[in-house]
C-alpha positions as CSV (number, residue, x, y, z in Angstrom):
1,M,-77.0,-191.5,50.3
2,E,-80.7,-192.2,49.7
3,E,-81.7,-189.1,51.6
4,E,-79.7,-186.8,49.3
5,Q,-81.4,-188.1,46.2
6,P,-84.9,-186.6,47.0
7,K,-83.3,-183.3,48.1
8,R,-81.4,-183.0,44.8
9,G,-84.7,-183.7,43.0
10,L,-86.5,-181.0,44.9
11,A,-83.7,-178.5,44.4
12,A,-83.7,-179.3,40.7
13,R,-87.4,-178.8,40.5
14,L,-87.2,-175.5,42.4
15,E,-84.4,-174.3,40.1
16,E,-86.5,-175.3,37.0
17,G,-89.4,-173.3,38.5
18,R,-87.2,-170.2,38.8
19,Q,-86.0,-170.5,35.3
20,T,-89.6,-170.9,33.8
21,F,-91.2,-168.2,35.9
22,Q,-91.9,-165.2,33.7
23,P,-92.6,-162.1,35.7
24,R,-93.2,-160.0,32.6
25,L,-96.0,-162.4,31.4
26,W,-97.6,-162.3,34.8
27,G,-97.4,-158.5,34.9
28,Q,-99.1,-158.3,31.5
29,L,-101.8,-160.7,32.5
30,L,-102.4,-158.7,35.7
31,A,-102.6,-155.4,33.7
32,I,-105.0,-157.0,31.2
33,G,-107.2,-158.2,34.1
34,I,-107.3,-154.8,35.7
35,V,-108.2,-153.1,32.4
36,A,-110.9,-155.7,31.8
37,L,-112.3,-155.3,35.3
38,Y,-112.3,-151.5,34.8
39,A,-114.1,-151.8,31.4
40,I,-116.8,-154.1,32.9
41,L,-117.4,-151.7,35.8
42,F,-117.5,-148.8,33.4
43,V,-120.2,-150.5,31.3
44,V,-122.2,-151.6,34.4
45,L,-122.1,-148.3,36.1
46,N,-123.1,-146.4,32.9
47,A,-126.0,-148.7,31.9
48,R,-128.9,-146.4,32.9
49,G,-131.0,-145.0,30.1
50,V,-130.7,-141.4,29.0
51,K,-132.7,-139.3,26.6
52,V,-130.7,-138.3,23.5
53,S,-132.1,-135.4,21.5
54,F,-131.2,-135.1,17.8
55,V,-132.3,-132.2,15.6
56,F,-135.6,-133.7,14.4
57,T,-136.1,-136.6,16.9
58,S,-135.1,-137.9,20.3
59,T,-134.7,-141.4,21.7
60,R,-133.7,-143.2,24.9
61,V,-130.5,-145.3,24.9
62,S,-128.1,-146.6,27.5
63,L,-125.5,-144.1,28.6
64,I,-122.7,-146.4,27.6
65,W,-123.8,-146.3,24.0
66,V,-123.8,-142.5,24.0
67,I,-120.2,-142.6,25.5
68,L,-119.0,-145.1,22.9
69,L,-120.7,-143.3,20.0
70,S,-119.0,-140.0,21.1
71,L,-115.7,-141.8,21.4
72,G,-116.1,-143.2,17.9
73,V,-117.1,-139.9,16.3
74,G,-114.3,-138.1,18.0
75,L,-111.8,-140.7,16.9
76,V,-113.0,-140.5,13.3
77,L,-113.0,-136.7,13.2
78,G,-109.5,-136.6,14.8
79,V,-108.1,-138.9,12.1
80,L,-109.8,-137.0,9.3
81,L,-108.6,-133.6,10.6
82,S,-105.0,-134.9,11.0
83,Q,-105.1,-136.2,7.4
84,L,-106.4,-132.8,6.3
85,H,-103.6,-131.0,8.2
86,R,-101.0,-133.3,6.7
87,R,-102.2,-132.6,3.2
88,R,-102.1,-128.9,3.7
89,Q,-98.6,-129.1,5.1
90,G,-97.5,-131.1,2.1
91,R,-98.6,-128.5,-0.3
92,R,-96.4,-125.7,1.2
């Protein structure tokens, strides 16, 4: 009878582990880790300096800053243009 006691305890702990395991949480953590690793590699691989020429001046900056600045400007212009389109459609 004493031998069955530890086995039930182990079975109960295994069942409790199955009930508390959250595959969706682990999947999300894995996805976040992959995205973070990709972002770190993206920054590291685009760290070399490039010459950026403006109309009146030029400067040297890291390529990642050029990419991020382009992304930001594109995002802002996209939002502004969508708002302009929405206003024009509302007037009709």
